[in-house]
Jmol script that loads the backbone (N, CA, C; Angstrom):
load data "model"
ATOM      1  N   MET A   1     103.629  53.803 -26.102  1.00  0.00           N
ATOM      2  CA  MET A   1     104.563  54.465 -25.222  1.00  0.00           C
ATOM      3  C   MET A   1     105.185  55.661 -25.916  1.00  0.00           C
ATOM      4  N   ALA A   2     105.231  56.748 -25.205  1.00  0.00           N
ATOM      5  CA  ALA A   2     105.836  57.956 -25.761  1.00  0.00           C
ATOM      6  C   ALA A   2     107.348  57.860 -25.664  1.00  0.00           C
ATOM      7  N   LYS A   3     107.972  58.249 -26.738  1.00  0.00           N
ATOM      8  CA  LYS A   3     109.430  58.226 -26.762  1.00  0.00           C
ATOM      9  C   LYS A   3     109.968  59.467 -26.042  1.00  0.00           C
ATOM     10  N   SER A   4     110.995  59.293 -25.241  1.00  0.00           N
ATOM     11  CA  SER A   4     111.596  60.391 -24.505  1.00  0.00           C
ATOM     12  C   SER A   4     112.267  61.360 -25.472  1.00  0.00           C
ATOM     13  N   ARG A   5     111.975  62.645 -25.303  1.00  0.00           N
ATOM     14  CA  ARG A   5     112.619  63.647 -26.144  1.00  0.00           C
ATOM     15  C   ARG A   5     114.054  63.845 -25.704  1.00  0.00           C
ATOM     16  N   ARG A   6     114.936  64.049 -26.660  1.00  0.00           N
ATOM     17  CA  ARG A   6     116.345  64.281 -26.370  1.00  0.00           C
ATOM     18  C   ARG A   6     116.727  65.656 -26.906  1.00  0.00           C
ATOM     19  N   TYR A   7     117.461  66.389 -26.107  1.00  0.00           N
ATOM     20  CA  TYR A   7     117.933  67.713 -26.492  1.00  0.00           C
ATOM     21  C   TYR A   7     119.447  67.738 -26.433  1.00  0.00           C
ATOM     22  N   HIS A   8     120.022  68.407 -27.411  1.00  0.00           N
ATOM     23  CA  HIS A   8     121.476  68.489 -27.455  1.00  0.00           C
ATOM     24  C   HIS A   8     121.911  69.747 -26.704  1.00  0.00           C
ATOM     25  N   THR A   9     122.562  69.569 -25.581  1.00  0.00           N
ATOM     26  CA  THR A   9     123.112  70.691 -24.826  1.00  0.00           C
ATOM     27  C   THR A   9     124.601  70.472 -24.682  1.00  0.00           C
ATOM     28  N   SER A  10     125.348  71.427 -25.053  1.00  0.00           N
ATOM     29  CA  SER A  10     126.808  71.402 -25.095  1.00  0.00           C
ATOM     30  C   SER A  10     127.283  70.196 -25.896  1.00  0.00           C
ATOM     31  N   ARG A  11     127.875  69.190 -25.266  1.00  0.00           N
ATOM     32  CA  ARG A  11     128.463  68.083 -26.027  1.00  0.00           C
ATOM     33  C   ARG A  11     127.744  66.755 -25.847  1.00  0.00           C
ATOM     34  N   ARG A  12     126.714  66.719 -25.029  1.00  0.00           N
ATOM     35  CA  ARG A  12     126.056  65.432 -24.814  1.00  0.00           C
ATOM     36  C   ARG A  12     124.541  65.603 -24.874  1.00  0.00           C
ATOM     37  N   ASN A  13     123.882  64.536 -25.139  1.00  0.00           N
ATOM     38  CA  ASN A  13     122.428  64.551 -25.172  1.00  0.00           C
ATOM     39  C   ASN A  13     121.884  64.250 -23.790  1.00  0.00           C
ATOM     40  N   VAL A  14     120.947  65.061 -23.355  1.00  0.00           N
ATOM     41  CA  VAL A  14     120.288  64.834 -22.077  1.00  0.00           C
ATOM     42  C   VAL A  14     118.788  64.925 -22.296  1.00  0.00           C
ATOM     43  N   SER A  15     118.032  64.342 -21.426  1.00  0.00           N
ATOM     44  CA  SER A  15     116.589  64.300 -21.606  1.00  0.00           C
ATOM     45  C   SER A  15     115.966  65.660 -21.287  1.00  0.00           C
ATOM     46  N   PHE A  16     114.764  65.838 -21.771  1.00  0.00           N
ATOM     47  CA  PHE A  16     113.995  67.066 -21.535  1.00  0.00           C
ATOM     48  C   PHE A  16     113.824  67.313 -20.049  1.00  0.00           C
ATOM     49  N   ARG A  17     113.531  66.275 -19.290  1.00  0.00           N
ATOM     50  CA  ARG A  17     113.301  66.398 -17.848  1.00  0.00           C
ATOM     51  C   ARG A  17     114.556  66.888 -17.137  1.00  0.00           C
ATOM     52  N   LYS A  18     115.719  66.405 -17.537  1.00  0.00           N
ATOM     53  CA  LYS A  18     116.973  66.792 -16.893  1.00  0.00           C
ATOM     54  C   LYS A  18     117.309  68.257 -17.182  1.00  0.00           C
ATOM     55  N   VAL A  19     117.050  68.717 -18.391  1.00  0.00           N
ATOM     56  CA  VAL A  19     117.415  70.081 -18.769  1.00  0.00           C
ATOM     57  C   VAL A  19     116.494  71.107 -18.112  1.00  0.00           C
ATOM     58  N   PHE A  20     115.202  70.861 -18.115  1.00  0.00           N
ATOM     59  CA  PHE A  20     114.249  71.880 -17.704  1.00  0.00           C
ATOM     60  C   PHE A  20     113.677  71.694 -16.312  1.00  0.00           C
ATOM     61  N   ALA A  21     113.951  70.602 -15.638  1.00  0.00           N
ATOM     62  CA  ALA A  21     113.296  70.352 -14.363  1.00  0.00           C
ATOM     63  C   ALA A  21     114.217  70.509 -13.158  1.00  0.00           C
ATOM     64  N   GLU A  22     115.506  70.501 -13.338  1.00  0.00           N
ATOM     65  CA  GLU A  22     116.403  70.536 -12.190  1.00  0.00           C
ATOM     66  C   GLU A  22     117.028  71.916 -12.036  1.00  0.00           C
ATOM     67  N   LEU A  23     116.959  72.446 -10.821  1.00  0.00           N
ATOM     68  CA  LEU A  23     117.567  73.737 -10.513  1.00  0.00           C
ATOM     69  C   LEU A  23     118.917  73.527  -9.845  1.00  0.00           C
ATOM     70  N   ASP A  24     119.875  74.362 -10.183  1.00  0.00           N
ATOM     71  CA  ASP A  24     121.135  74.383  -9.455  1.00  0.00           C
ATOM     72  C   ASP A  24     120.882  75.180  -8.178  1.00  0.00           C
ATOM     73  N   ALA A  25     120.846  74.498  -7.052  1.00  0.00           N
ATOM     74  CA  ALA A  25     120.401  75.102  -5.797  1.00  0.00           C
ATOM     75  C   ALA A  25     121.284  76.279  -5.375  1.00  0.00           C
ATOM     76  N   LYS A  26     122.592  76.130  -5.474  1.00  0.00           N
ATOM     77  CA  LYS A  26     123.484  77.217  -5.037  1.00  0.00           C
ATOM     78  C   LYS A  26     123.386  78.432  -5.950  1.00  0.00           C
ATOM     79  N   ALA A  27     123.273  78.206  -7.250  1.00  0.00           N
ATOM     80  CA  ALA A  27     123.149  79.325  -8.177  1.00  0.00           C
ATOM     81  C   ALA A  27     121.818  80.039  -7.994  1.00  0.00           C
ATOM     82  N   PHE A  28     120.749  79.278  -7.793  1.00  0.00           N
ATOM     83  CA  PHE A  28     119.430  79.869  -7.564  1.00  0.00           C
ATOM     84  C   PHE A  28     119.432  80.690  -6.282  1.00  0.00           C
ATOM     85  N   ALA A  29     120.005  80.123  -5.217  1.00  0.00           N
ATOM     86  CA  ALA A  29     120.048  80.824  -3.934  1.00  0.00           C
ATOM     87  C   ALA A  29     120.908  82.079  -4.022  1.00  0.00           C
ATOM     88  N   SER A  30     122.017  81.994  -4.727  1.00  0.00           N
ATOM     89  CA  SER A  30     122.883  83.169  -4.882  1.00  0.00           C
ATOM     90  C   SER A  30     122.181  84.282  -5.656  1.00  0.00           C
ATOM     91  N   SER A  31     121.448  83.912  -6.697  1.00  0.00           N
ATOM     92  CA  SER A  31     120.737  84.942  -7.463  1.00  0.00           C
ATOM     93  C   SER A  31     119.651  85.596  -6.626  1.00  0.00           C
ATOM     94  N   LYS A  32     118.971  84.823  -5.793  1.00  0.00           N
ATOM     95  CA  LYS A  32     117.968  85.395  -4.896  1.00  0.00           C
ATOM     96  C   LYS A  32     118.610  86.343  -3.888  1.00  0.00           C
ATOM     97  N   ALA A  33     119.764  85.971  -3.365  1.00  0.00           N
ATOM     98  CA  ALA A  33     120.459  86.815  -2.396  1.00  0.00           C
ATOM     99  C   ALA A  33     120.914  88.124  -3.039  1.00  0.00           C
ATOM    100  N   ILE A  34     121.420  88.067  -4.247  1.00  0.00           N
ATOM    101  CA  ILE A  34     121.886  89.276  -4.932  1.00  0.00           C
ATOM    102  C   ILE A  34     120.726  90.209  -5.237  1.00  0.00           C
ATOM    103  N   VAL A  35     119.632  89.660  -5.757  1.00  0.00           N
ATOM    104  CA  VAL A  35     118.470  90.492  -6.083  1.00  0.00           C
ATOM    105  C   VAL A  35     117.884  91.115  -4.820  1.00  0.00           C
ATOM    106  N   GLY A  36     117.781  90.335  -3.755  1.00  0.00           N
ATOM    107  CA  GLY A  36     117.253  90.864  -2.501  1.00  0.00           C
ATOM    108  C   GLY A  36     118.135  91.957  -1.924  1.00  0.00           C
ATOM    109  N   ALA A  37     119.443  91.740  -1.946  1.00  0.00           N
ATOM    110  CA  ALA A  37     120.371  92.736  -1.403  1.00  0.00           C
ATOM    111  C   ALA A  37     120.336  94.030  -2.208  1.00  0.00           C
ATOM    112  N   LEU A  38     120.299  93.928  -3.529  1.00  0.00           N
ATOM    113  CA  LEU A  38     120.242  95.132  -4.361  1.00  0.00           C
ATOM    114  C   LEU A  38     118.925  95.882  -4.168  1.00  0.00           C
ATOM    115  N   THR A  39     117.851  95.146  -3.960  1.00  0.00           N
ATOM    116  CA  THR A  39     116.551  95.784  -3.731  1.00  0.00           C
ATOM    117  C   THR A  39     116.554  96.567  -2.422  1.00  0.00           C
ATOM    118  N   ILE A  40     117.058  95.965  -1.364  1.00  0.00           N
ATOM    119  CA  ILE A  40     117.105  96.655  -0.068  1.00  0.00           C
ATOM    120  C   ILE A  40     118.052  97.846  -0.128  1.00  0.00           C
ATOM    121  N   LEU A  41     119.169  97.689  -0.836  1.00  0.00           N
ATOM    122  CA  LEU A  41     120.103  98.804  -1.005  1.00  0.00           C
ATOM    123  C   LEU A  41     119.427  99.976  -1.713  1.00  0.00           C
ATOM    124  N   ALA A  42     118.706  99.685  -2.794  1.00  0.00           N
ATOM    125  CA  ALA A  42     118.024 100.748  -3.533  1.00  0.00           C
ATOM    126  C   ALA A  42     116.939 101.403  -2.685  1.00  0.00           C
ATOM    127  N   ILE A  43     116.159 100.593  -1.981  1.00  0.00           N
ATOM    128  CA  ILE A  43     115.096 101.150  -1.130  1.00  0.00           C
ATOM    129  C   ILE A  43     115.706 101.995  -0.009  1.00  0.00           C
ATOM    130  N   GLY A  44     116.801 101.531   0.565  1.00  0.00           N
ATOM    131  CA  GLY A  44     117.449 102.286   1.633  1.00  0.00           C
ATOM    132  C   GLY A  44     117.992 103.616   1.154  1.00  0.00           C
ATOM    133  N   LEU A  45     118.643 103.615   0.005  1.00  0.00           N
ATOM    134  CA  LEU A  45     119.211 104.865  -0.513  1.00  0.00           C
ATOM    135  C   LEU A  45     118.123 105.839  -0.955  1.00  0.00           C
ATOM    136  N   ILE A  46     117.060 105.328  -1.559  1.00  0.00           N
ATOM    137  CA  ILE A  46     115.941 106.201  -1.939  1.00  0.00           C
ATOM    138  C   ILE A  46     115.217 106.687  -0.684  1.00  0.00           C
ATOM    139  N   GLY A  47     115.121 105.832   0.324  1.00  0.00           N
ATOM    140  CA  GLY A  47     114.472 106.203   1.574  1.00  0.00           C
ATOM    141  C   GLY A  47     115.203 107.303   2.315  1.00  0.00           C
ATOM    142  N   ARG A  48     116.518 107.385   2.138  1.00  0.00           N
ATOM    143  CA  ARG A  48     117.296 108.463   2.776  1.00  0.00           C
ATOM    144  C   ARG A  48     116.938 109.832   2.205  1.00  0.00           C
ATOM    145  N   THR A  49     116.421 109.860   0.985  1.00  0.00           N
ATOM    146  CA  THR A  49     116.046 111.140   0.377  1.00  0.00           C
ATOM    147  C   THR A  49     114.668 111.601   0.814  1.00  0.00           C
ATOM    148  N   GLY A  50     113.944 110.750   1.550  1.00  0.00           N
ATOM    149  CA  GLY A  50     112.620 111.125   2.024  1.00  0.00           C
ATOM    150  C   GLY A  50     111.489 110.497   1.247  1.00  0.00           C
ATOM    151  N   HIS A  51     111.799 109.730   0.245  1.00  0.00           N
ATOM    152  CA  HIS A  51     110.770 109.044  -0.538  1.00  0.00           C
ATOM    153  C   HIS A  51     110.577 107.635   0.012  1.00  0.00           C
ATOM    154  N   LEU A  52     109.512 106.988  -0.404  1.00  0.00           N
ATOM    155  CA  LEU A  52     109.189 105.603  -0.011  1.00  0.00           C
ATOM    156  C   LEU A  52     109.143 105.430   1.510  1.00  0.00           C
ATOM    157  N   THR A  53     108.585 106.396   2.198  1.00  0.00           N
ATOM    158  CA  THR A  53     108.570 106.331   3.660  1.00  0.00           C
ATOM    159  C   THR A  53     107.731 105.168   4.181  1.00  0.00           C
ATOM    160  N   TYR A  54     106.661 104.824   3.476  1.00  0.00           N
ATOM    161  CA  TYR A  54     105.823 103.704   3.901  1.00  0.00           C
ATOM    162  C   TYR A  54     106.568 102.380   3.755  1.00  0.00           C
ATOM    163  N   VAL A  55     107.350 102.234   2.705  1.00  0.00           N
ATOM    164  CA  VAL A  55     108.128 101.005   2.505  1.00  0.00           C
ATOM    165  C   VAL A  55     109.233 100.913   3.550  1.00  0.00           C
ATOM    166  N   VAL A  56     109.893 102.012   3.813  1.00  0.00           N
ATOM    167  CA  VAL A  56     110.953 102.043   4.827  1.00  0.00           C
ATOM    168  C   VAL A  56     110.374 101.700   6.201  1.00  0.00           C
ATOM    169  N   ASP A  57     109.184 102.215   6.497  1.00  0.00           N
ATOM    170  CA  ASP A  57     108.542 101.914   7.778  1.00  0.00           C
ATOM    171  C   ASP A  57     108.254 100.422   7.909  1.00  0.00           C
ATOM    172  N   ILE A  58     107.756  99.808   6.858  1.00  0.00           N
ATOM    173  CA  ILE A  58     107.492  98.364   6.893  1.00  0.00           C
ATOM    174  C   ILE A  58     108.797  97.579   7.050  1.00  0.00           C
ATOM    175  N   LEU A  59     109.836  97.974   6.328  1.00  0.00           N
ATOM    176  CA  LEU A  59     111.118  97.262   6.420  1.00  0.00           C
ATOM    177  C   LEU A  59     111.740  97.399   7.806  1.00  0.00           C
ATOM    178  N   GLN A  60     111.558  98.549   8.433  1.00  0.00           N
ATOM    179  CA  GLN A  60     112.096  98.724   9.785  1.00  0.00           C
ATOM    180  C   GLN A  60     111.373  97.845  10.789  1.00  0.00           C
ATOM    181  N   ARG A  61     110.114  97.545  10.543  1.00  0.00           N
ATOM    182  CA  ARG A  61     109.379  96.634  11.423  1.00  0.00           C
ATOM    183  C   ARG A  61     109.770  95.180  11.191  1.00  0.00           C
ATOM    184  N   VAL A  62     110.025  94.818   9.945  1.00  0.00           N
ATOM    185  CA  VAL A  62     110.287  93.421   9.593  1.00  0.00           C
ATOM    186  C   VAL A  62     111.750  93.039   9.803  1.00  0.00           C
ATOM    187  N   LEU A  63     112.656  93.882   9.353  1.00  0.00           N
ATOM    188  CA  LEU A  63     114.081  93.580   9.441  1.00  0.00           C
ATOM    189  C   LEU A  63     114.650  94.141  10.746  1.00  0.00           C
ATOM    190  N   VAL A  64     115.368  93.328  11.464  1.00  0.00           N
ATOM    191  CA  VAL A  64     115.866  93.703  12.785  1.00  0.00           C
ATOM    192  C   VAL A  64     116.896  94.825  12.700  1.00  0.00           C
ATOM    193  N   PHE A  65     117.812  94.756  11.744  1.00  0.00           N
ATOM    194  CA  PHE A  65     118.947  95.678  11.704  1.00  0.00           C
ATOM    195  C   PHE A  65     118.770  96.847  10.735  1.00  0.00           C
ATOM    196  N   PHE A  66     117.696  96.883   9.965  1.00  0.00           N
ATOM    197  CA  PHE A  66     117.517  97.920   8.945  1.00  0.00           C
ATOM    198  C   PHE A  66     117.196  99.263   9.579  1.00  0.00           C
ATOM    199  N   ASP A  67     117.901 100.292   9.101  1.00  0.00           N
ATOM    200  CA  ASP A  67     117.685 101.664   9.545  1.00  0.00           C
ATOM    201  C   ASP A  67     118.105 102.573   8.391  1.00  0.00           C
ATOM    202  N   LEU A  68     117.788 103.860   8.456  1.00  0.00           N
ATOM    203  CA  LEU A  68     118.139 104.757   7.360  1.00  0.00           C
ATOM    204  C   LEU A  68     119.545 105.340   7.460  1.00  0.00           C
ATOM    205  N   THR A  69     120.346 104.881   8.397  1.00  0.00           N
ATOM    206  CA  THR A  69     121.760 105.260   8.406  1.00  0.00           C
ATOM    207  C   THR A  69     122.498 104.351   7.431  1.00  0.00           C
ATOM    208  N   TYR A  70     123.714 104.747   7.075  1.00  0.00           N
ATOM    209  CA  TYR A  70     124.471 103.917   6.137  1.00  0.00           C
ATOM    210  C   TYR A  70     124.803 102.547   6.736  1.00  0.00           C
ATOM    211  N   THR A  71     125.118 102.512   8.018  1.00  0.00           N
ATOM    212  CA  THR A  71     125.384 101.214   8.653  1.00  0.00           C
ATOM    213  C   THR A  71     124.103 100.396   8.781  1.00  0.00           C
ATOM    214  N   GLY A  72     122.978 101.046   9.010  1.00  0.00           N
ATOM    215  CA  GLY A  72     121.698 100.345   9.068  1.00  0.00           C
ATOM    216  C   GLY A  72     121.302  99.760   7.724  1.00  0.00           C
ATOM    217  N   ILE A  73     121.564 100.513   6.671  1.00  0.00           N
ATOM    218  CA  ILE A  73     121.276 100.002   5.324  1.00  0.00           C
ATOM    219  C   ILE A  73     122.177  98.811   5.021  1.00  0.00           C
ATOM    220  N   ALA A  74     123.470  98.919   5.356  1.00  0.00           N
ATOM    221  CA  ALA A  74     124.399  97.812   5.114  1.00  0.00           C
ATOM    222  C   ALA A  74     123.999  96.575   5.920  1.00  0.00           C
ATOM    223  N   ALA A  75     123.592  96.782   7.163  1.00  0.00           N
ATOM    224  CA  ALA A  75     123.164  95.658   7.992  1.00  0.00           C
ATOM    225  C   ALA A  75     121.889  95.029   7.440  1.00  0.00           C
ATOM    226  N   GLY A  76     120.975  95.841   6.946  1.00  0.00           N
ATOM    227  CA  GLY A  76     119.757  95.331   6.329  1.00  0.00           C
ATOM    228  C   GLY A  76     120.041  94.554   5.056  1.00  0.00           C
ATOM    229  N   VAL A  77     120.997  95.048   4.269  1.00  0.00           N
ATOM    230  CA  VAL A  77     121.396  94.346   3.044  1.00  0.00           C
ATOM    231  C   VAL A  77     121.973  92.979   3.376  1.00  0.00           C
ATOM    232  N   ILE A  78     122.827  92.924   4.388  1.00  0.00           N
ATOM    233  CA  ILE A  78     123.425  91.643   4.788  1.00  0.00           C
ATOM    234  C   ILE A  78     122.357  90.694   5.318  1.00  0.00           C
ATOM    235  N   GLN A  79     121.443  91.215   6.129  1.00  0.00           N
ATOM    236  CA  GLN A  79     120.383  90.371   6.680  1.00  0.00           C
ATOM    237  C   GLN A  79     119.498  89.806   5.573  1.00  0.00           C
ATOM    238  N   VAL A  80     119.101  90.630   4.628  1.00  0.00           N
ATOM    239  CA  VAL A  80     118.251  90.163   3.536  1.00  0.00           C
ATOM    240  C   VAL A  80     119.003  89.186   2.640  1.00  0.00           C
ATOM    241  N   ALA A  81     120.285  89.437   2.403  1.00  0.00           N
ATOM    242  CA  ALA A  81     121.061  88.505   1.573  1.00  0.00           C
ATOM    243  C   ALA A  81     121.134  87.128   2.215  1.00  0.00           C
ATOM    244  N   ILE A  82     121.350  87.081   3.511  1.00  0.00           N
ATOM    245  CA  ILE A  82     121.418  85.790   4.211  1.00  0.00           C
ATOM    246  C   ILE A  82     120.065  85.093   4.182  1.00  0.00           C
ATOM    247  N   LEU A  83     118.998  85.828   4.503  1.00  0.00           N
ATOM    248  CA  LEU A  83     117.665  85.219   4.512  1.00  0.00           C
ATOM    249  C   LEU A  83     117.238  84.761   3.121  1.00  0.00           C
ATOM    250  N   ALA A  84     117.524  85.564   2.106  1.00  0.00           N
ATOM    251  CA  ALA A  84     117.147  85.187   0.740  1.00  0.00           C
ATOM    252  C   ALA A  84     117.952  83.983   0.264  1.00  0.00           C
ATOM    253  N   TYR A  85     119.229  83.899   0.650  1.00  0.00           N
ATOM    254  CA  TYR A  85     120.037  82.746   0.270  1.00  0.00           C
ATOM    255  C   TYR A  85     119.478  81.468   0.900  1.00  0.00           C
ATOM    256  N   ILE A  86     119.138  81.529   2.176  1.00  0.00           N
ATOM    257  CA  ILE A  86     118.598  80.351   2.857  1.00  0.00           C
ATOM    258  C   ILE A  86     117.262  79.943   2.245  1.00  0.00           C
ATOM    259  N   CYS A  87     116.382  80.905   2.019  1.00  0.00           N
ATOM    260  CA  CYS A  87     115.076  80.587   1.428  1.00  0.00           C
ATOM    261  C   CYS A  87     115.221  80.063   0.001  1.00  0.00           C
ATOM    262  N   GLY A  88     116.109  80.648  -0.778  1.00  0.00           N
ATOM    263  CA  GLY A  88     116.341  80.167  -2.139  1.00  0.00           C
ATOM    264  C   GLY A  88     116.918  78.772  -2.165  1.00  0.00           C
ATOM    265  N   LEU A  89     117.826  78.485  -1.241  1.00  0.00           N
ATOM    266  CA  LEU A  89     118.413  77.147  -1.156  1.00  0.00           C
ATOM    267  C   LEU A  89     117.362  76.119  -0.763  1.00  0.00           C
ATOM    268  N   LEU A  90     116.533  76.448   0.213  1.00  0.00           N
ATOM    269  CA  LEU A  90     115.459  75.532   0.614  1.00  0.00           C
ATOM    270  C   LEU A  90     114.462  75.307  -0.513  1.00  0.00           C
ATOM    271  N   PHE A  91     114.081  76.383  -1.197  1.00  0.00           N
ATOM    272  CA  PHE A  91     113.126  76.249  -2.284  1.00  0.00           C
ATOM    273  C   PHE A  91     113.681  75.383  -3.406  1.00  0.00           C
ATOM    274  N   ALA A  92     114.917  75.645  -3.829  1.00  0.00           N
ATOM    275  CA  ALA A  92     115.498  74.880  -4.942  1.00  0.00           C
ATOM    276  C   ALA A  92     115.674  73.414  -4.551  1.00  0.00           C
ATOM    277  N   THR A  93     116.069  73.147  -3.320  1.00  0.00           N
ATOM    278  CA  THR A  93     116.238  71.766  -2.860  1.00  0.00           C
ATOM    279  C   THR A  93     114.898  71.038  -2.851  1.00  0.00           C
ATOM    280  N   LEU A  94     113.881  71.681  -2.296  1.00  0.00           N
ATOM    281  CA  LEU A  94     112.549  71.058  -2.279  1.00  0.00           C
ATOM    282  C   LEU A  94     111.996  70.874  -3.685  1.00  0.00           C
ATOM    283  N   TYR A  95     112.215  71.853  -4.554  1.00  0.00           N
ATOM    284  CA  TYR A  95     111.762  71.753  -5.944  1.00  0.00           C
ATOM    285  C   TYR A  95     112.415  70.573  -6.642  1.00  0.00           C
ATOM    286  N   ASN A  96     113.727  70.424  -6.457  1.00  0.00           N
ATOM    287  CA  ASN A  96     114.429  69.309  -7.086  1.00  0.00           C
ATOM    288  C   ASN A  96     113.970  67.966  -6.537  1.00  0.00           C
ATOM    289  N   LYS A  97     113.697  67.894  -5.245  1.00  0.00           N
ATOM    290  CA  LYS A  97     113.224  66.642  -4.648  1.00  0.00           C
ATOM    291  C   LYS A  97     111.832  66.276  -5.156  1.00  0.00           C
ATOM    292  N   MET A  98     110.976  67.282  -5.292  1.00  0.00           N
ATOM    293  CA  MET A  98     109.600  67.020  -5.707  1.00  0.00           C
ATOM    294  C   MET A  98     109.441  66.813  -7.201  1.00  0.00           C
ATOM    295  N   SER A  99     110.361  67.310  -8.000  1.00  0.00           N
ATOM    296  CA  SER A  99     110.227  67.204  -9.449  1.00  0.00           C
ATOM    297  C   SER A  99     110.767  65.903 -10.013  1.00  0.00           C
ATOM    298  N   ILE A 100     111.451  65.144  -9.214  1.00  0.00           N
ATOM    299  CA  ILE A 100     112.030  63.885  -9.695  1.00  0.00           C
ATOM    300  C   ILE A 100     111.030  62.781  -9.685  1.00  0.00           C
TER     301      ILE A 100
END
end "model"
wireframe off; spacefill off
backbone 0.3
color backbone group
């Protein structure tokens, strides 16, 4: 029988599986929402200058509220943040359920 590896994290010992296999669902979802929102913000602001027209065209087809106006960019950022948070939360929850 293989002995369980123990790792010292902060003040207590926890197993290898506990440290590396479990995701904090809310933190993971929040990071996905932030990255998605910043990406759409950058694409929107660069798209206003006339660059990345093909990417802007695809985003306007996919995202309901995205447009090259400032309010359209803000609405697209909010929409992507909400969708990325939900998808990140679902992914982390399913990952944690399946990894146990």
